[in-house]
C-alpha positions in Angstrom: -21.6 -3.9 -83.1 -23.1 -7.3 -82.4 -26.8 -7.7 -82.0 -26.0 -8.4 -78.3 -24.1 -5.1 -77.9 -20.5 -4.7 -76.7 -20.9 -6.0 -73.2 -19.2 -9.3 -72.4 -21.9 -12.0 -72.8 -22.3 -15.5 -71.5 -24.9 -18.1 -72.2 -24.9 -21.0 -69.7 -25.6 -24.5 -71.0 -25.4 -27.9 -69.1 -22.0 -29.6 -69.2 -23.6 -32.6 -70.8 -24.0 -30.7 -74.1 -21.0 -31.1 -76.3 -22.0 -29.7 -79.7 -21.1 -26.1 -79.5 -21.2 -23.5 -82.3 -21.1 -19.8 -82.5 -23.5 -17.6 -84.4 -22.5 -16.0 -87.7 -21.8 -12.6 -86.3 -18.3 -11.0 -86.1 -19.2 -9.4 -82.8 -20.0 -12.8 -81.4 -17.0 -14.6 -82.8 -14.8 -12.5 -80.4 -16.4 -14.5 -77.6 -15.9 -17.9 -79.2 -15.3 -20.4 -76.5 -17.5 -18.4 -74.1 -20.7 -17.8 -76.1 -22.1 -21.3 -76.5 -25.1 -21.9 -78.6 -26.1 -25.5 -78.8 -27.3 -27.0 -82.0 -27.3 -23.8 -84.0 -25.8 -23.7 -87.5 -24.4 -20.4 -88.7 -27.1 -18.2 -90.0 -30.1 -19.7 -88.3 -29.9 -18.0 -85.0 -33.4 -17.7 -83.8 -34.8 -14.2 -83.3 -35.7 -14.6 -79.7 -32.1 -15.3 -78.8 -31.2 -11.7 -79.8 -33.2 -10.5 -76.8 -31.3 -12.7 -74.3 -29.0 -11.0 -71.9 -26.9 -12.6 -69.3 -26.0 -11.1 -66.0 -23.8 -12.3 -63.1 -25.3 -15.3 -61.4 -25.8 -15.2 -57.6 -23.2 -16.7 -55.2 -23.8 -20.4 -54.9 -21.5 -21.1 -51.9 -24.4 -22.2 -49.6 -26.1 -24.4 -52.2 -25.6 -28.0 -51.2 -26.5 -29.8 -54.4 -26.3 -27.6 -57.5 -25.4 -24.1 -58.6 -27.9 -21.6 -59.8 -27.3 -21.9 -63.5 -30.8 -22.1 -64.8 -29.6 -24.9 -67.1 -31.3 -24.7 -70.4 -33.7 -22.0 -69.1 -30.8 -19.7 -70.1 -31.9 -20.3 -73.7 -35.5 -20.4 -74.8 -36.5 -24.1 -74.7 -37.3 -24.0 -78.4 -33.8 -22.8 -79.3 -32.5 -26.3 -79.3 -35.7 -28.3 -79.5 -37.3 -30.1 -76.6 -35.9 -33.7 -76.6 -38.6 -36.0 -78.0 -40.6 -33.4 -80.0 -41.1 -29.8 -81.0 -41.0 -27.7 -77.9 -42.0 -24.4 -79.6 -45.2 -26.0 -81.0 -46.1 -27.5 -77.7 -45.7 -24.2 -75.9 -47.7 -22.3 -78.5 -50.5 -24.9 -78.2 -50.5 -24.5 -74.4 -50.4 -20.7 -74.5 -53.1 -20.4 -77.1 -55.4 -22.8 -75.2 -54.9 -21.7 -71.6 -53.7 -18.1 -71.6 -56.4 -15.4 -72.2 -55.5 -12.2 -74.0 -55.4 -10.3 -70.6 -52.9 -12.8 -69.2 -55.2 -14.9 -67.1 -54.3 -18.6 -67.1 -57.5 -20.6 -67.4 -57.9 -24.0 -65.7 -60.5 -25.7 -67.9 -60.6 -28.7 -65.5 -62.0 -26.5 -62.7 -64.8 -24.7 -64.6 -62.5 -22.0 -66.1 -61.3 -20.5 -62.8 -57.8 -19.1 -62.4 -55.5 -19.7 -59.4 -52.1 -18.6 -58.2 -50.5 -21.9 -59.0 -51.6 -21.6 -62.7 -50.4 -18.1 -63.0 -47.0 -19.1 -61.6 -46.8 -22.1 -63.9 -47.6 -19.8 -66.8 -44.7 -17.5 -65.8 -42.3 -20.5 -65.5 -43.3 -21.8 -68.9 -43.1 -18.4 -70.7 -39.7 -17.8 -69.2 -38.4 -21.2 -70.2 -39.7 -20.8 -73.8 -38.4 -17.3 -74.1 -41.8 -15.7 -74.6 -41.5 -12.3 -72.9 -44.8 -10.8 -74.1 -46.7 -13.7 -72.6 -44.7 -13.6 -69.5 -45.5 -9.9 -69.0 -49.2 -10.4 -69.7 -49.4 -13.1 -67.1 -47.5 -11.2 -64.5 -49.6 -8.0 -65.2 -52.9 -9.9 -64.7 -51.5 -11.5 -61.6 -50.5 -8.2 -60.0 -53.9 -6.6 -60.9 -56.1 -9.4 -59.6 -54.4 -11.9 -57.2 -51.8 -9.8 -55.6 -54.4 -8.1 -53.4 -53.5 -9.2 -49.9 -51.9 -7.0 -47.3 -48.7 -9.1 -47.6 -46.8 -9.9 -50.8 -48.5 -13.2 -51.3 -51.4 -14.0 -53.7 -55.0 -14.9 -53.2 -55.5 -18.4 -54.3 -58.5 -18.5 -56.6 -60.4 -16.2 -59.1 -63.7 -17.1 -60.7 -65.0 -15.2 -63.8 -68.5 -16.4 -63.1 -68.9 -14.8 -59.7 -69.6 -11.2 -59.0 -66.9 -11.3 -56.3 -64.2 -12.9 -58.5 -61.9 -13.8 -55.6 -63.1 -17.2 -54.4 -60.5 -17.6 -51.8 -58.2 -14.8 -50.4 -56.0 -17.3 -48.6 -52.7 -18.0 -50.4 -51.3 -21.2 -51.6 -47.5 -21.3 -50.8 -46.5 -23.2 -53.9 -48.0 -20.6 -56.2 -46.1 -17.8 -54.4 -42.8 -19.8 -54.5 -43.1 -20.6 -58.2 -44.0 -17.0 -59.1 -41.0 -15.7 -57.2 -38.8 -18.4 -58.8 -40.1 -17.5 -62.3 -39.4 -13.8 -61.7 -35.9 -14.6 -60.5 -35.2 -16.9 -63.4 -36.5 -14.2 -65.8 -34.0 -11.7 -64.4 -30.9 -13.7 -63.5 -31.0 -16.3 -66.2 -32.9 -14.9 -69.2 -31.8 -11.3 -68.6 -35.2 -9.6 -68.7 -35.8 -6.4 -66.8 -37.6 -7.5 -63.7 -38.3 -5.7 -60.4 -36.7 -8.2 -58.0 -37.9 -6.2 -55.0 -41.2 -7.9 -55.6 -39.6 -11.3 -55.7 -37.7 -10.5 -52.5 -40.8 -9.4 -50.8 -42.6 -12.6 -51.7 -39.7 -14.7 -50.3 -39.6 -12.6 -47.1 -43.3 -13.2 -46.5 -43.0 -16.9 -47.2 -40.2 -17.1 -44.6 -42.2 -15.0 -42.1 -45.7 -16.5 -42.7 -45.3 -19.9 -44.4 -42.7 -21.7 -42.4 -43.3 -23.5 -39.0 -41.2 -25.7 -36.7 -41.5 -29.4 -37.1 -43.2 -30.6 -33.9 -40.8 -33.6 -33.8 -37.7 -31.4 -34.3 -38.4 -27.8 -33.4 -35.2 -26.5 -35.0 -36.3 -27.9 -38.4 -38.7 -25.9 -40.6 -41.8 -27.2 -42.4 -43.3 -25.5 -45.4 -46.9 -24.5 -44.6 -49.5 -24.8 -47.4 -50.6 -21.2 -46.7 -50.0 -18.3 -44.4 -53.1 -19.0 -42.4 -52.8 -22.8 -42.5 -53.3 -24.6 -39.2 -50.2 -25.3 -37.1 -50.7 -25.8 -33.4 -49.7 -28.2 -30.7 -51.8 -30.9 -32.2 -49.8 -30.9 -35.5 -48.8 -29.1 -38.6 -50.6 -29.6 -41.9 -48.3 -30.2 -44.8 -48.8 -30.7 -48.6 -45.7 -32.6 -49.7 -46.2 -31.6 -53.3 -45.4 -28.0 -52.4 -41.8 -28.8 -51.9 -39.5 -27.9 -54.9 -36.0 -28.2 -53.4 -34.3 -26.5 -56.2 -36.6 -23.5 -56.3 -36.4 -23.1 -52.5 -32.6 -23.2 -52.5 -32.2 -20.8 -55.4 -34.5 -18.3 -53.9 -32.9 -18.6 -50.5 -29.4 -18.1 -52.0 -30.4 -15.2 -54.2 -31.9 -13.2 -51.3 -29.9 -14.3 -48.4 -32.7 -16.2 -46.7 -31.2 -19.5 -45.4 -34.5 -20.5 -44.0 -35.7 -21.4 -47.5 -32.7 -23.7 -48.0 -33.2 -25.2 -44.6 -36.9 -25.9 -45.5 -35.7 -27.6 -48.7 -33.3 -29.9 -46.9 -35.9 -30.8 -44.3 -38.5 -31.3 -47.0 -36.2 -33.8 -48.7 -36.0 -35.8 -45.4 -39.7 -35.5 -44.9 -40.5 -36.9 -48.4 -38.0 -39.7 -47.7 -39.9 -40.6 -44.5 -43.3 -40.5 -46.2 -42.0 -42.7 -49.1 -40.9 -45.3 -46.7 -44.5 -45.8 -45.7 -46.0 -45.9 -49.2 -47.0 -43.5 -52.0 -46.5 -39.9 -50.9 -49.9 -38.5 -49.7 -51.5 -35.3 -50.9 -51.9 -34.1 -47.4 -50.4 -35.2 -44.1 -50.4 -34.0 -40.5 -47.0 -33.9 -38.8 -47.3 -34.4 -35.0 -44.9 -34.9 -32.1 -45.6 -38.6 -32.5 -44.9 -38.7 -36.2 -47.5 -38.7 -39.0 -51.3 -38.6 -38.7 -54.2 -38.4 -41.1 -55.0 -34.8 -42.0 -57.9 -33.4 -40.1 -59.6 -31.6 -43.1 -58.5 -33.8 -46.0 -58.7 -37.4 -47.2 -55.6 -39.5 -46.6 -54.7 -40.5 -50.1 -52.1 -40.0 -52.8 -53.5 -38.5 -56.0 -53.2 -35.6 -58.3 -51.3 -33.3 -55.9 -48.7 -35.9 -55.1 -48.0 -36.7 -58.7 -45.9 -33.5 -58.7 -43.5 -34.9 -56.1 -41.4 -37.0 -58.5 -41.5 -34.2 -61.1 -40.1 -31.6 -58.7 -37.5 -33.9 -57.2 -36.2 -34.9 -60.6 -36.2 -31.3 -61.6 -34.0 -30.6 -58.6 -31.5 -33.3 -59.6 -32.8 -35.8 -57.1 -33.9 -38.5 -59.5 -32.8 -41.3 -57.1 -34.7 -39.9 -54.1 -36.9 -42.5 -52.3 -40.0 -40.6 -53.1 -39.3 -40.7 -56.8 -38.7 -44.4 -56.7 -41.9 -45.0 -54.7 -44.2 -42.8 -56.8 -42.8 -44.2 -60.0 -43.5 -47.8 -58.8 -47.0 -46.8 -57.7 -47.9 -45.1 -61.0 -46.7 -48.2 -62.9 -49.3 -50.3 -61.1 -52.0 -49.4 -63.6 -53.8 -52.4 -65.2 -55.0 -50.8 -68.4 -52.6 -50.7 -71.4 -51.0 -47.3 -72.0 -52.3 -46.0 -68.6 -50.6 -44.9 -65.4 -52.1 -45.0 -61.9 -52.9 -41.4 -60.7 -54.6 -42.0 -57.4 -54.0 -44.6 -54.6 -55.4 -45.5 -51.2 -53.3 -45.3 -48.1 -52.0 -48.9 -48.9 -50.9 -48.0 -52.4 -53.8 -49.8 -54.2 -54.6 -47.9 -57.4 -57.9 -46.0 -57.3 -57.8 -44.3 -60.7 -55.8 -44.6 -63.9 -55.2 -42.2 -66.8 -53.7 -42.3 -70.3 -53.1 -38.5 -70.5 -49.6 -37.9 -71.9 -48.8 -35.5 -69.2 -49.2 -38.0 -66.4 -47.3 -40.6 -68.4 -44.5 -38.1 -68.9 -44.0 -38.0 -65.1 -43.2 -41.7 -65.1 -40.9 -41.3 -68.1 -39.1 -38.5 -66.3 -38.9 -40.4 -63.0 -37.4 -43.3 -64.9 -34.6 -41.2 -66.3 -36.1 -41.1 -69.8 -37.0 -38.3 -72.2 -40.7 -37.3 -72.2 -42.2 -37.0 -75.6 -43.6 -33.5 -76.2 -45.7 -32.8 -79.3 -47.9 -29.8 -79.9 -50.9 -32.1 -80.6 -50.5 -33.8 -77.3 -50.8 -30.5 -75.5 -53.8 -29.4 -77.6 -55.7 -32.6 -76.7 -55.2 -32.5 -72.9 -56.9 -30.6 -70.1 -55.1 -27.9 -68.3 -53.5 -29.9 -65.4 -52.0 -32.8 -67.4 -50.9 -30.5 -70.2 -49.1 -28.2 -67.8 -47.3 -31.1 -66.0 -46.3 -32.3 -69.5 -44.6 -29.1 -70.4 -43.0 -28.9 -66.9 -41.6 -32.4 -67.4 -40.0 -31.3 -70.6 -38.3 -28.3 -68.8 -37.3 -30.5 -65.9 -35.7 -33.1 -68.2 -33.7 -30.4 -70.0 -32.5 -28.7 -66.8 -31.8 -31.5 -64.3 -28.3 -32.8 -63.6 -28.2 -36.0 -61.7 
């Protein structure tokens, strides 16, 4: 019997990959033409691939732009090598630097706290690199500590230095969406045994608690930054960087929640409108009259908004107006080897950085291949290192 068992087996790879070889296993040769392993010579099948199982993919009829294929997430990223460097080495460096033994993802740029976004990013990375033990450690810590609300969403922040570790019990919607997406990918793409009832409950509460009508177009849905975020007659607070169109659509399709797909489509329009004004802001108020400065935040484009071109490119929207605008804004840096990472409302650079993770966003937004080396990850703080690895995954999964 094959190492994969006797069940018909499929591994999905992007159509752009053309070098296809089968593993040196009689049980697998029967599936030649179906089992596709990119870049593997006979006899060097990596051990982690033996744990991969594929299951039927969800119906994609309602998805407007792309099917749920998981792209190269169907294989551990290191199985074919991240373009531009050693993906496995980079992942190990990130894991060893930022993931504690108990599964807590440590943000060393914010005094060692942990937050729902970081736990979700850790799950996405572990799934993409085929590291099931780390995935399970991260999810176990998340359930024990952050999944403590009365709904299925997570508290946002946890501080090891405080007696009451939970700094903020409010949720951050992006963390909840990315956790749900990581769990879905782990089950439907990588084939790990995952309790998808948890994933469905997260999505249901996002739909119920974290969507609100656009004051300008009441039949369109805006993504709230949290379940308790302000939305009233005066306006709806929005964080544009919480929109990941692909994640929203895949979750909506998988669980029959069209509201998530509708929010993705409206989010794309919202981002286009904002980009027509200048660099996409970190926070904005949507009112009946249009856009207004956020009441509780500075009106600027900075570290939050840097994720906008990453998420759009990951969703196959590399030519979106917000990608074009943010790419141009980040290129306005004046120092050699730097990119601009913060801008005023007029687009004038306020801060520059030479961190490889931020430069990788510009490379990705330009259609290039971000370099990814283990040493680059080891020498970066949490946020830029994380964005760096996410850029590598996005580059390998996107289809423009």
